[in-house]
N, C-alpha and C positions, 0 to 999 in steps of 0.2 A: 667662533659663530656668538653673535648676540644675544642676549636675556631675549627679546622680543622675539627672533627667529628658532629660537631657541622652544618657547611655550607655543607657537603655531609649528611646528613639528611635531611635538608631544602632541596635541589638540587634534592635528589633522591624521598619526598614528591612531589615536583613541576613535575618530568618526571611523577610520576604514578599518579597523578590529570592529566595535560594532557593526557597522552594514556587512560585514563578513559574517559576523554569529547570524545575522538575520536572513541570510541568504543561504537558500538550499539546493541544491540540485538532485534531481530525483532521477536514478539511475535506472528508470526506464523508456521503454519507447513507445508502450499503451497511454496514448493520448487519455482516454479514459480516465486510467485514472493519476495523469498528472493534474487533468484538472480536478477531480472530485478530492484530491488533496491539498491543490491552489485554492480553490475553496473553504479549507476546514483550517487550512493555516493563511486567513489572510491579512495576517500582520505582520508575513513573514514574504517575502521576494521569492517563487519556487521558480525554476525551470528546469527545463528537461535536459533531455542529453545532447540536446543540438549547442549544450552549450559548452563543451567536451572537445576539444580534436578530435575525431578519428577515435571514438569510445570504443572500445573492443568488444567482441560478443562473449556475455560471459556464462558459458554452461551452466544449468540451475542443476550440479551434481548430489549437491545432498540427499541427504534422508526425511530430512525436516523443516521444516518453515527458517528457522531461527539459521539452518545453515545455509540455505540457499541465498536469505536477507543479508549474511554476511558475505558471503564472497562477491557478490554484487557490491555489496558498497566498500570494502577493501579496493575492490581491484580497481575502480571509476574511483573515489578519494588518491588515488596513488595519482591520478595527473588533473589534479587542482586545488586550487587552495581555498577552495569553500570547500565546506562539511557538505559532506551526501548524504544524501534521505534514501537507504533500499528499501523497498519492504515485499515478502512472500506473503502471500494467504490464500485460501482455498475454503472450499467445501468439505466438512466430514459427515459422511450422513454413517448414522447409526448400523440402520438395517446392513448397511456396506461393509462394514468390521472400519469405517474411518476413510472410505474412498468416495470422492477421486485426491481426496490430501491435496501433496505435492505436488499433484499429476490432475491438479485441475484444471489449467488451459490447455492441456493437452492433453485431457481422457480419453476424447475420439483420434488421438494420434494425430490431430496438426494442430501445433499452437494456435492457440488465438482464435479457433473455429468457434464462436460461440452455440451458432445453431446446431453444428455437428456437436458439439455436447452434452449440450440441453435432450439432445435427442437421445445419446446412448445413457445419460443418465435415468430418463424416463422407461427408455426398455430393462436398462437394469432393476427398475422397483417396479414394475409392471407385475400387479396382482400381491404388493405391499401394502400390509396396511397400516403396519408401523414406521410413521417417516420421521422423524426426528431427525434434526440437522444441527449442524453450528457453521458459523463461517468464521476462519479462525487467522486473523493477520498478527506479522513479527514485523517490527521495523529497525531495525538496524541506520545510526549515523554514527558515520565514520570521517576521518582524517588525517590525513596523509600516508595513507593504507590500512588507519589503524583504526579499531571502533572503539568507540567513544561512550556507546551505551545502547541499550537494545528495549522495548516497550513491548508487552502483549494487550491485543485486544480480541473478545468475541462476541459473538450476538446466538443466541437462541434462536429456532425454531423449529418449520418442517417443511417438507414439500408437498408441493402442490402434484395433481394429476396432469395440469397440463398447463401451457404459459400463458399469464393471463399479466396486461401491461407494458406498454410500450416505451417506458422506462428506461433507465439502467444501461447496464451491460451484462455479460458473463451469466450466471442463473437467476441473475436478479428478480426474471418474470416467472420462475417456479420457488422461490424462496418465501414465505411469509415468518416475517420476525416476530417471536415469543409476544404475545400479547394484543395482535392484532389480525386483521381479519382481510387482510390485502397484499398483495405481492414487494419486494422491495422499488418494484419497477410500475406499483399502480402507486404506491407513496408519493412520491415524488420528491427532486434531489437533496430540497431543503430538510424534509423530516429524514431520510433515509441517511443525509451527511451527521444528523447528530444523534444516528442508532448503530449505524454500522461499526461490524468490527475495526474498520483503518480508524472511526473516527475515533472510536474507544482507544485505538493505537495513539495517535495522534494527541490524543489531552495528554500523555506521557510525554511527549515530545515539547510541547507548547508549555508544560512544566519546568522541564530538567532546561528548556532552553531562556526563561525565565531566571535561573537557579546559578545558571552562568554566567 
């Protein structure tokens, strides 16, 4: 191989590695979550699980957000050369001893049914005046079946007596972040993405990507 060809090979490999460093597959089928992550990680190529051939259903059997995020990141990253980002996040309500916690998406028994989950939360808090709560997020980044790093974020707030706002998803219509009078569903995507637990965890991801 000539000197010029060798330089081209090295340059091409460097470009490939740089591109792959900025390519992230999010280990979720939740379209809302992928769009939120894509908006925040705007300098990266953010793909959903459709980028992986026949991805498995990974059961969230962990007892913590970190364990669940790790399970998903490790399983999916074993199937691709790209970095895999997985998060597990949820709502913790002080008056309910931290519930729904890791069961946030299936609080009412049906995974991903926002309406039923919100209805159950309001029933559980009926008559309760102290409604302090927080959204918490743990993110794992993995490659080749191994966790490379993990990041945490949280936002404090309170739970409303009834849903307000048409935006967002999940518990957004019931959650008012500290320092505001409107729910996440009312504040709008841009403002929410600057405040949210997921945004705060993703700040760590961006810093880590820039340092690697």
